[in-house]
KEROBA-110441 format. One record per residue (C-alpha): residue in one letter; chain; x, z, y. Coordinates in steps of 0.05 Angstrom, whole numbers, plus 32768, in hexadecimal, padded with zeros to 4 digits. Layout:
<sites>
<site residuo="A" cadena="A" c1="X" c3="Z" c2="Y"/>
...
</sites>
This chain:
<sites>
<site residuo="X" cadena="A" c1="8084" c3="7ACF" c2="7E14"/>
<site residuo="X" cadena="A" c1="8068" c3="7AF6" c2="7E51"/>
<site residuo="X" cadena="A" c1="8027" c3="7AE9" c2="7E33"/>
<site residuo="X" cadena="A" c1="8041" c3="7B0C" c2="7DFD"/>
<site residuo="X" cadena="A" c1="805D" c3="7B40" c2="7E1A"/>
<site residuo="X" cadena="A" c1="802B" c3="7B55" c2="7E3D"/>
<site residuo="X" cadena="A" c1="7FFF" c3="7B56" c2="7E0C"/>
<site residuo="X" cadena="A" c1="802F" c3="7B87" c2="7DEB"/>
<site residuo="X" cadena="A" c1="8037" c3="7BB0" c2="7E28"/>
<site residuo="X" cadena="A" c1="7FF1" c3="7BB6" c2="7E3A"/>
<site residuo="X" cadena="A" c1="7FE4" c3="7BC9" c2="7DE1"/>
<site residuo="X" cadena="A" c1="8017" c3="7C06" c2="7DEC"/>
<site residuo="X" cadena="A" c1="7FFD" c3="7C1E" c2="7E2A"/>
<site residuo="X" cadena="A" c1="7FA9" c3="7C0F" c2="7E1B"/>
<site residuo="X" cadena="A" c1="7F92" c3="7C55" c2="7E37"/>
<site residuo="X" cadena="A" c1="7FB2" c3="7C3C" c2="7E7B"/>
<site residuo="X" cadena="A" c1="7FA3" c3="7BFA" c2="7E79"/>
<site residuo="X" cadena="A" c1="7F58" c3="7C0D" c2="7E70"/>
<site residuo="X" cadena="A" c1="7F5A" c3="7C3B" c2="7EA7"/>
<site residuo="X" cadena="A" c1="7F6E" c3="7C0B" c2="7ED7"/>
<site residuo="X" cadena="A" c1="7F45" c3="7BD4" c2="7EBE"/>
<site residuo="X" cadena="A" c1="7F07" c3="7BFF" c2="7EC7"/>
<site residuo="X" cadena="A" c1="7F1B" c3="7C23" c2="7F07"/>
<site residuo="X" cadena="A" c1="7F23" c3="7BD2" c2="7F25"/>
<site residuo="X" cadena="A" c1="7EE1" c3="7BC6" c2="7F06"/>
<site residuo="X" cadena="A" c1="7EC1" c3="7C02" c2="7F2E"/>
<site residuo="X" cadena="A" c1="7EE6" c3="7BF0" c2="7F63"/>
<site residuo="X" cadena="A" c1="7ECA" c3="7BA8" c2="7F6D"/>
<site residuo="X" cadena="A" c1="7E86" c3="7BBD" c2="7F58"/>
<site residuo="X" cadena="A" c1="7E86" c3="7BEA" c2="7F96"/>
<site residuo="X" cadena="A" c1="7EA3" c3="7BAF" c2="7FC2"/>
<site residuo="X" cadena="A" c1="7E64" c3="7B89" c2="7FAA"/>
<site residuo="X" cadena="A" c1="7E3A" c3="7BBC" c2="7FBA"/>
<site residuo="X" cadena="A" c1="7E51" c3="7BD1" c2="8003"/>
<site residuo="X" cadena="A" c1="7E5A" c3="7B85" c2="8010"/>
<site residuo="X" cadena="A" c1="7E08" c3="7B73" c2="7FF3"/>
<site residuo="X" cadena="A" c1="7DEA" c3="7BB0" c2="801F"/>
<site residuo="X" cadena="A" c1="7E0F" c3="7B9E" c2="805F"/>
<site residuo="X" cadena="A" c1="7E04" c3="7B4F" c2="8050"/>
<site residuo="X" cadena="A" c1="7DB8" c3="7B63" c2="804A"/>
<site residuo="X" cadena="A" c1="7DB0" c3="7B88" c2="808E"/>
<site residuo="X" cadena="A" c1="7DE3" c3="7B59" c2="80B3"/>
<site residuo="X" cadena="A" c1="7DBA" c3="7B16" c2="809B"/>
<site residuo="X" cadena="A" c1="7D74" c3="7B3C" c2="80A1"/>
<site residuo="X" cadena="A" c1="7D85" c3="7B47" c2="80E8"/>
<site residuo="X" cadena="A" c1="7D9F" c3="7B06" c2="80F6"/>
<site residuo="X" cadena="A" c1="7D6F" c3="7AE0" c2="80DA"/>
<site residuo="X" cadena="A" c1="7D51" c3="7AD2" c2="811E"/>
<site residuo="X" cadena="A" c1="7D83" c3="7AC5" c2="815E"/>
<site residuo="X" cadena="A" c1="7D58" c3="7AED" c2="818D"/>
<site residuo="X" cadena="A" c1="7D62" c3="7B31" c2="815B"/>
<site residuo="X" cadena="A" c1="7D85" c3="7B63" c2="818F"/>
<site residuo="X" cadena="A" c1="7D44" c3="7B7C" c2="819A"/>
<site residuo="X" cadena="A" c1="7D1A" c3="7B7C" c2="8164"/>
<site residuo="X" cadena="A" c1="7D0C" c3="7BB6" c2="813E"/>
<site residuo="X" cadena="A" c1="7CFB" c3="7BC8" c2="80EF"/>
<site residuo="X" cadena="A" c1="7CD5" c3="7BFF" c2="80E5"/>
<site residuo="X" cadena="A" c1="7CCF" c3="7C28" c2="80AB"/>
<site residuo="X" cadena="A" c1="7CA5" c3="7C62" c2="8090"/>
<site residuo="X" cadena="A" c1="7CC2" c3="7C9C" c2="805E"/>
<site residuo="X" cadena="A" c1="7C84" c3="7CB9" c2="8031"/>
<site residuo="X" cadena="A" c1="7C96" c3="7CEB" c2="7FF7"/>
<site residuo="X" cadena="A" c1="7C88" c3="7CDA" c2="7FAC"/>
<site residuo="X" cadena="A" c1="7C90" c3="7D11" c2="7F78"/>
<site residuo="X" cadena="A" c1="7CBB" c3="7D3D" c2="7FA7"/>
<site residuo="X" cadena="A" c1="7CE6" c3="7D0F" c2="7FBB"/>
<site residuo="X" cadena="A" c1="7CF0" c3="7CE1" c2="8002"/>
<site residuo="X" cadena="A" c1="7CDD" c3="7C9C" c2="7FF9"/>
<site residuo="X" cadena="A" c1="7CF4" c3="7C5C" c2="8032"/>
<site residuo="X" cadena="A" c1="7CB8" c3="7C27" c2="8035"/>
<site residuo="X" cadena="A" c1="7CCA" c3="7BE7" c2="8056"/>
<site residuo="X" cadena="A" c1="7C7E" c3="7BEF" c2="8079"/>
<site residuo="X" cadena="A" c1="7C69" c3="7C1E" c2="80A3"/>
<site residuo="X" cadena="A" c1="7C1E" c3="7C30" c2="80AB"/>
<site residuo="X" cadena="A" c1="7BE6" c3="7C14" c2="80CF"/>
<site residuo="X" cadena="A" c1="7BDF" c3="7C49" c2="8104"/>
<site residuo="X" cadena="A" c1="7C2D" c3="7C3C" c2="8111"/>
<site residuo="X" cadena="A" c1="7C1E" c3="7BF9" c2="8126"/>
<site residuo="X" cadena="A" c1="7BE3" c3="7C16" c2="8155"/>
<site residuo="X" cadena="A" c1="7C12" c3="7C49" c2="8178"/>
<site residuo="X" cadena="A" c1="7C4A" c3="7C15" c2="8186"/>
<site residuo="X" cadena="A" c1="7C12" c3="7BE4" c2="81AA"/>
<site residuo="X" cadena="A" c1="7BF0" c3="7C1A" c2="81CD"/>
<site residuo="X" cadena="A" c1="7C15" c3="7C53" c2="81D9"/>
<site residuo="X" cadena="A" c1="7C5E" c3="7C49" c2="81D6"/>
<site residuo="X" cadena="A" c1="7C80" c3="7C2D" c2="821F"/>
<site residuo="X" cadena="A" c1="7CB9" c3="7BFE" c2="8219"/>
<site residuo="X" cadena="A" c1="7C9D" c3="7BD5" c2="81DC"/>
<site residuo="X" cadena="A" c1="7C90" c3="7B90" c2="81F4"/>
<site residuo="X" cadena="A" c1="7C72" c3="7B7B" c2="81AD"/>
<site residuo="X" cadena="A" c1="7C64" c3="7B90" c2="8166"/>
<site residuo="X" cadena="A" c1="7C5E" c3="7B62" c2="812F"/>
<site residuo="X" cadena="A" c1="7C47" c3="7B83" c2="80F2"/>
<site residuo="X" cadena="A" c1="7C49" c3="7B70" c2="80AB"/>
<site residuo="X" cadena="A" c1="7C2E" c3="7B92" c2="8068"/>
<site residuo="X" cadena="A" c1="7C2B" c3="7B80" c2="8020"/>
<site residuo="X" cadena="A" c1="7BF9" c3="7B8B" c2="7FE0"/>
<site residuo="X" cadena="A" c1="7BEA" c3="7B69" c2="7FA6"/>
<site residuo="X" cadena="A" c1="7BAB" c3="7B44" c2="7FA0"/>
<site residuo="X" cadena="A" c1="7B8A" c3="7B11" c2="7F76"/>
<site residuo="X" cadena="A" c1="7B85" c3="7AC9" c2="7F8A"/>
<site residuo="X" cadena="A" c1="7B4A" c3="7A99" c2="7F6E"/>
<site residuo="X" cadena="A" c1="7B59" c3="7A4E" c2="7F70"/>
<site residuo="X" cadena="A" c1="7B20" c3="7A2B" c2="7F59"/>
<site residuo="X" cadena="A" c1="7B17" c3="7A50" c2="7F10"/>
<site residuo="X" cadena="A" c1="7B64" c3="7A59" c2="7F06"/>
<site residuo="X" cadena="A" c1="7B7A" c3="7AAF" c2="7F1A"/>
<site residuo="X" cadena="A" c1="7BB5" c3="7ABC" c2="7F3C"/>
<site residuo="X" cadena="A" c1="7BDB" c3="7B05" c2="7F3F"/>
<site residuo="X" cadena="A" c1="7BFF" c3="7B01" c2="7F85"/>
<site residuo="X" cadena="A" c1="7C1E" c3="7B2F" c2="7FC2"/>
<site residuo="X" cadena="A" c1="7BFE" c3="7B1E" c2="7FFD"/>
<site residuo="X" cadena="A" c1="7C21" c3="7B26" c2="8040"/>
<site residuo="X" cadena="A" c1="7BF6" c3="7B44" c2="8078"/>
<site residuo="X" cadena="A" c1="7C0C" c3="7B33" c2="80C2"/>
<site residuo="X" cadena="A" c1="7BF3" c3="7B48" c2="8104"/>
<site residuo="X" cadena="A" c1="7BD9" c3="7B08" c2="813D"/>
<site residuo="X" cadena="A" c1="7C1C" c3="7B11" c2="815C"/>
<site residuo="X" cadena="A" c1="7C51" c3="7B07" c2="8121"/>
<site residuo="X" cadena="A" c1="7C59" c3="7ABC" c2="8125"/>
<site residuo="X" cadena="A" c1="7C5B" c3="7AC7" c2="8176"/>
<site residuo="X" cadena="A" c1="7C95" c3="7AF1" c2="8161"/>
<site residuo="X" cadena="A" c1="7CB7" c3="7AD0" c2="8127"/>
<site residuo="X" cadena="A" c1="7CBE" c3="7A84" c2="8121"/>
<site residuo="X" cadena="A" c1="7C9E" c3="7A73" c2="80D8"/>
<site residuo="X" cadena="A" c1="7CA0" c3="7A2D" c2="80DA"/>
<site residuo="X" cadena="A" c1="7C5A" c3="7A0B" c2="80BE"/>
<site residuo="X" cadena="A" c1="7C62" c3="79D2" c2="8089"/>
<site residuo="X" cadena="A" c1="7C20" c3="79C2" c2="809A"/>
<site residuo="X" cadena="A" c1="7BDB" c3="79DE" c2="80C7"/>
<site residuo="X" cadena="A" c1="7BE1" c3="7A10" c2="8106"/>
<site residuo="X" cadena="A" c1="7BE2" c3="7A58" c2="8115"/>
<site residuo="X" cadena="A" c1="7BAA" c3="7A4D" c2="813F"/>
<site residuo="X" cadena="A" c1="7B75" c3="7A6F" c2="8112"/>
<site residuo="X" cadena="A" c1="7BA3" c3="7AA6" c2="8101"/>
<site residuo="X" cadena="A" c1="7B77" c3="7AD9" c2="8128"/>
<site residuo="X" cadena="A" c1="7B3E" c3="7AC5" c2="80FA"/>
<site residuo="X" cadena="A" c1="7B36" c3="7AF7" c2="80BB"/>
<site residuo="X" cadena="A" c1="7B1D" c3="7ABC" c2="8095"/>
<site residuo="X" cadena="A" c1="7B63" c3="7A94" c2="8092"/>
<site residuo="X" cadena="A" c1="7BA0" c3="7A9B" c2="8068"/>
<site residuo="X" cadena="A" c1="7BE3" c3="7A7F" c2="8074"/>
<site residuo="X" cadena="A" c1="7C04" c3="7A69" c2="802B"/>
<site residuo="X" cadena="A" c1="7C4C" c3="7A63" c2="8021"/>
<site residuo="X" cadena="A" c1="7C63" c3="7A17" c2="8008"/>
<site residuo="X" cadena="A" c1="7C6E" c3="7A31" c2="7FC0"/>
<site residuo="X" cadena="A" c1="7C2D" c3="7A55" c2="7FB7"/>
<site residuo="X" cadena="A" c1="7C0A" c3="7A15" c2="7FD9"/>
<site residuo="X" cadena="A" c1="7C25" c3="79EA" c2="7FA1"/>
<site residuo="X" cadena="A" c1="7C1F" c3="7A29" c2="7F70"/>
<site residuo="X" cadena="A" c1="7BD4" c3="7A27" c2="7F81"/>
<site residuo="X" cadena="A" c1="7BC6" c3="79DD" c2="7F90"/>
<site residuo="X" cadena="A" c1="7BFE" c3="79AD" c2="7F76"/>
<site residuo="X" cadena="A" c1="7C0B" c3="797D" c2="7FA1"/>
<site residuo="X" cadena="A" c1="7BC8" c3="797A" c2="7FCC"/>
<site residuo="X" cadena="A" c1="7BC6" c3="7994" c2="8010"/>
<site residuo="X" cadena="A" c1="7BAD" c3="79D6" c2="800B"/>
<site residuo="X" cadena="A" c1="7B95" c3="79DA" c2="805B"/>
<site residuo="X" cadena="A" c1="7B44" c3="79E8" c2="805B"/>
<site residuo="X" cadena="A" c1="7B44" c3="79FA" c2="800B"/>
<site residuo="X" cadena="A" c1="7B26" c3="7A3B" c2="7FF9"/>
<site residuo="X" cadena="A" c1="7B3C" c3="7A70" c2="7FD7"/>
<site residuo="X" cadena="A" c1="7B23" c3="7AB4" c2="7FBE"/>
<site residuo="X" cadena="A" c1="7B4E" c3="7AF7" c2="7FCB"/>
<site residuo="X" cadena="A" c1="7B3B" c3="7B3C" c2="7FA6"/>
<site residuo="X" cadena="A" c1="7B5D" c3="7B69" c2="7FCB"/>
<site residuo="X" cadena="A" c1="7B50" c3="7BB4" c2="7FA9"/>
<site residuo="X" cadena="A" c1="7B0B" c3="7BAE" c2="7FAA"/>
<site residuo="X" cadena="A" c1="7AFF" c3="7B81" c2="7FE1"/>
<site residuo="X" cadena="A" c1="7AED" c3="7B30" c2="7FCC"/>
<site residuo="X" cadena="A" c1="7AFF" c3="7B03" c2="800A"/>
<site residuo="X" cadena="A" c1="7AF5" c3="7AB2" c2="800A"/>
<site residuo="X" cadena="A" c1="7B31" c3="7AA0" c2="8039"/>
<site residuo="X" cadena="A" c1="7B38" c3="7A4F" c2="8052"/>
<site residuo="X" cadena="A" c1="7B84" c3="7A36" c2="8050"/>
<site residuo="X" cadena="A" c1="7B91" c3="7A29" c2="809A"/>
<site residuo="X" cadena="A" c1="7BDF" c3="7A1E" c2="808D"/>
<site residuo="X" cadena="A" c1="7C18" c3="7A11" c2="8064"/>
<site residuo="X" cadena="A" c1="7C5B" c3="7A32" c2="807C"/>
<site residuo="X" cadena="A" c1="7CA9" c3="7A19" c2="805F"/>
<site residuo="X" cadena="A" c1="7CCB" c3="7A56" c2="8042"/>
<site residuo="X" cadena="A" c1="7CEE" c3="7A83" c2="806F"/>
</sites>
């Protein structure tokens, strides 16, 4: 009987019920939106235990008359932080770009991350296998566990050669390690 009474009352006052339901939906969606922004920033900064002295550097660009925030900064910023600004102890840079990766006779469109040598000194990225000894070499590549399985199946990828086509450059890179998912 309470259910019937609620339905009759809602049907008689359908506009106010509709306004209340829409208002509740908007309020809940705003709460979820604000929480997701907060959680992203909080979790990003606390992924590593010593994040009190770690800072992200963003760059701002203008496209079509609008300001746009980029999660990466240009290369000269890395140089300036390392050589021209006092008080900076370490700098690790990261960039990504699209590339085509050739493994045997198969081609894959991938996004490659390009990091500086000291990236793995600052951030502990566990290796599944391999070592970071050859990180400074421009002829080596480190794969994620998922990428290694996609390219080579269940074979050990260590020492395998990939052909990477970036922009107009063709590079033969040797797999020096496979890292766990971060």
